[in-house]
C-alpha positions, -999 to +999 in steps of 0.1 A: +365-236+133+348-273+125+321-292+143+338-311+168+338-350+173+343-373+202+361-405+204+361-429+230+380-455+242+368-480+269+398-495+289+403-523+315+438-537+323+448-531+287+483-542+281+492-523+255+470-491+245+497-476+216+483-489+190+448-475+199+460-438+206+487-434+181+454-442+156+433-419+171+462-391+174+469-402+136+437-385+126+429-355+102+398-343+113+406-306+126+385-310+161+387-340+184+377-344+216+392-380+233+379-394+264+395-423+277+371-443+302+393-470+324+369-493+345+384-498+378+416-515+363+444-527+382+471-531+356+474-500+334+495-469+339+469-442+330+494-416+339+519-429+315+492-427+289+481-393+295+517-386+294+520-397+263+492-379+242+506-351+258+538-358+241+522-367+207+491-349+206+484-324+175+468-289+175+436-309+161+434-327+196+412-298+213+403-315+246+416-347+270+394-362+294+412-391+310+387-404+334+392-437+364+362-459+377+367-457+419+348-496+410+346-515+380+313-504+368+305-528+338+307-520+303+277-506+294+276-481+326+313-475+313+301-463+283+270-442+298+299-424+312+318-415+288+290-404+265+282-384+299+309-364+292+312-359+256+307-327+238+316-339+199+286-332+174+293-371+164+306-396+187+324-426+173+346-456+193+377-468+195+381-493+220+413-506+238+427-534+216+412-519+183+427-491+163+410-470+132+422-486+098+435-451+083+438-415+093+411-398+074+386-420+093+367-399+111+368-369+087+349-398+058+324-406+084+318-368+094+312-365+057+291-396+055+269-384+084+265-346+059+255-365+029+229-395+048+216-375+073+220-403+096+214-405+129+233-439+132+258-450+106+277-485+112+303-494+087+330-526+089+357-538+107+386-566+098+385-586+125+420-599+132+433-630+154+446-615+187+482-626+194+490-637+156+475-599+141+461-627+110+434-612+093+401-635+094+375-619+084+353-584+073+325-580+089+294-577+086+295-592+054+283-566+024+251-591+025+237-572+056+233-539+034+199-546+017+186-547+060+194-510+054+171-502+022+139-501+039+121-486+072+138-491+106+110-513+113+121-538+093+159-533+102+145-543+137+130-576+124+160-585+111+181-578+140+159-599+159+156-628+139+193-625+129+211-614+162+230-580+157+254-572+129+253-534+141+287-537+161+296-511+186+332-509+172+325-500+140+294-477+146+293-441+152+264-416+163+257-382+162+248-364+195+213-355+189+200-391+186+218-398+219+194-374+233+167-384+210+172-421+219+187-424+248+222-439+266+227-475+265+201-495+286+224-507+319+201-534+329+221-550+303+258-546+321+279-566+296+258-558+263+257-523+255+251-523+213+228-548+207+193-534+230+206-502+221+201-505+182+171-521+187+158-497+209+166-474+179+151-492+151+118-494+169+120-460+177+127-445+139+159-436+137+176-433+107+202-462+110+227-457+076+250-492+066+285-481+052+303-499+029+343-492+046+365-510+071+370-482+096+381-499+124+409-528+128+397-552+154+416-580+176+387-611+179+390-611+220+363-606+246+332-618+263+313-621+230+344-632+208+360-662+225+342-691+251+305-669+255+303-668+291+268-676+311+264-640+321+266-632+283+239-659+275+218-649+307+219-609+293+204-626+256+181-641+271+167-607+288+169-588+257+152-614+236+127-611+261+124-571+269+131-559+240+122-579+206+095-606+217+071-578+230+076-562+198+083-582+171+060-594+143+080-627+136+074-639+171+081-673+164+105-670+134+126-648+161+120-680+188+134-706+166+163-685+154+171-679+192+169-718+196+192-721+164+216-695+177+219-711+213+228-745+200+249-732+178+269-709+203+271-739+230+288-764+200+314-731+194+322-733+235+323-768+231+349-772+195+369-742+220+376-756+248+386-788+228+413-769+208+422-756+239+428-786+260+435-811+232+451-787+204+437-776+171+447-805+153+438-833+175+411-861+169+387-849+194+388-814+176+381-830+143+351-850+158+337-814+170+342-800+138+326-826+121+294-822+143+291-784+140+292-793+100+261-817+106+242-792+131+250-758+114+256-767+080+246-727+069+270-714+094+301-736+083+293-728+046+297-694+056+328-694+076+347-711+048+332-689+021+346-657+043+377-672+053+382-683+011+371-646+004+398-626+027+425-648+018+415-640-019+419-599-010 
């Protein structure tokens, strides 16, 4: 029998799991363990979805685990709980609101692991606007591929300066890498992926970029809309604990973090204006103008990405 893989779906008050579950059940890989780990939802019928999977599963679903937390653990501890129950040689994520891009993604990903001998493979996600299903962009863009061409120490410095471009939704790892480098750091309850990849890069993991869209990702969640203070606080802790003690470019990192913080606050103000006054209001236009003046590189990049996405 082919080596097993584990697919993890984290849930919390998810309104519609059907696209996510259907994309998992459609996979053509022959030996899949599927774990759904719910973080104490108050508005989610897990019994219904367990029954749905039983009715629609095929022989390649070798094991189904549906786990429910008695209290809310937060994203990081919930992910670690799922990791602790995983058995597959390769471990993939497909959280609620997300879906695999096609039925052969897992099979192709496993082939890429075998070809590259990687510990971790990160790929691209197609980002859609939640509610409209409008394609916004592909992330990360192809420009990040050069950050993976050298050693893991070089990758760490790029992650330290540019923030995270190894997204948890489109990143898979081997079981051996989990055992060697450890699970998510529970010091950071909301941000599970960034501290983890920083540590793995520091420790010399073989991290590979795969130029393939693997996930359909709906824009939403704590790090996608208005950035909450709890998220900003964790980013500050990550900077202090996971980056500054190890980086060779302390001044560059601090300057980049200051720019990121300024941009994030301006984005929050723009989103607030859109919500309160409407997308075409004068206040929103003023905010966009200020964004362009204060963050010209970011605004140019966003415009370029939108143009390229429309062209595709």
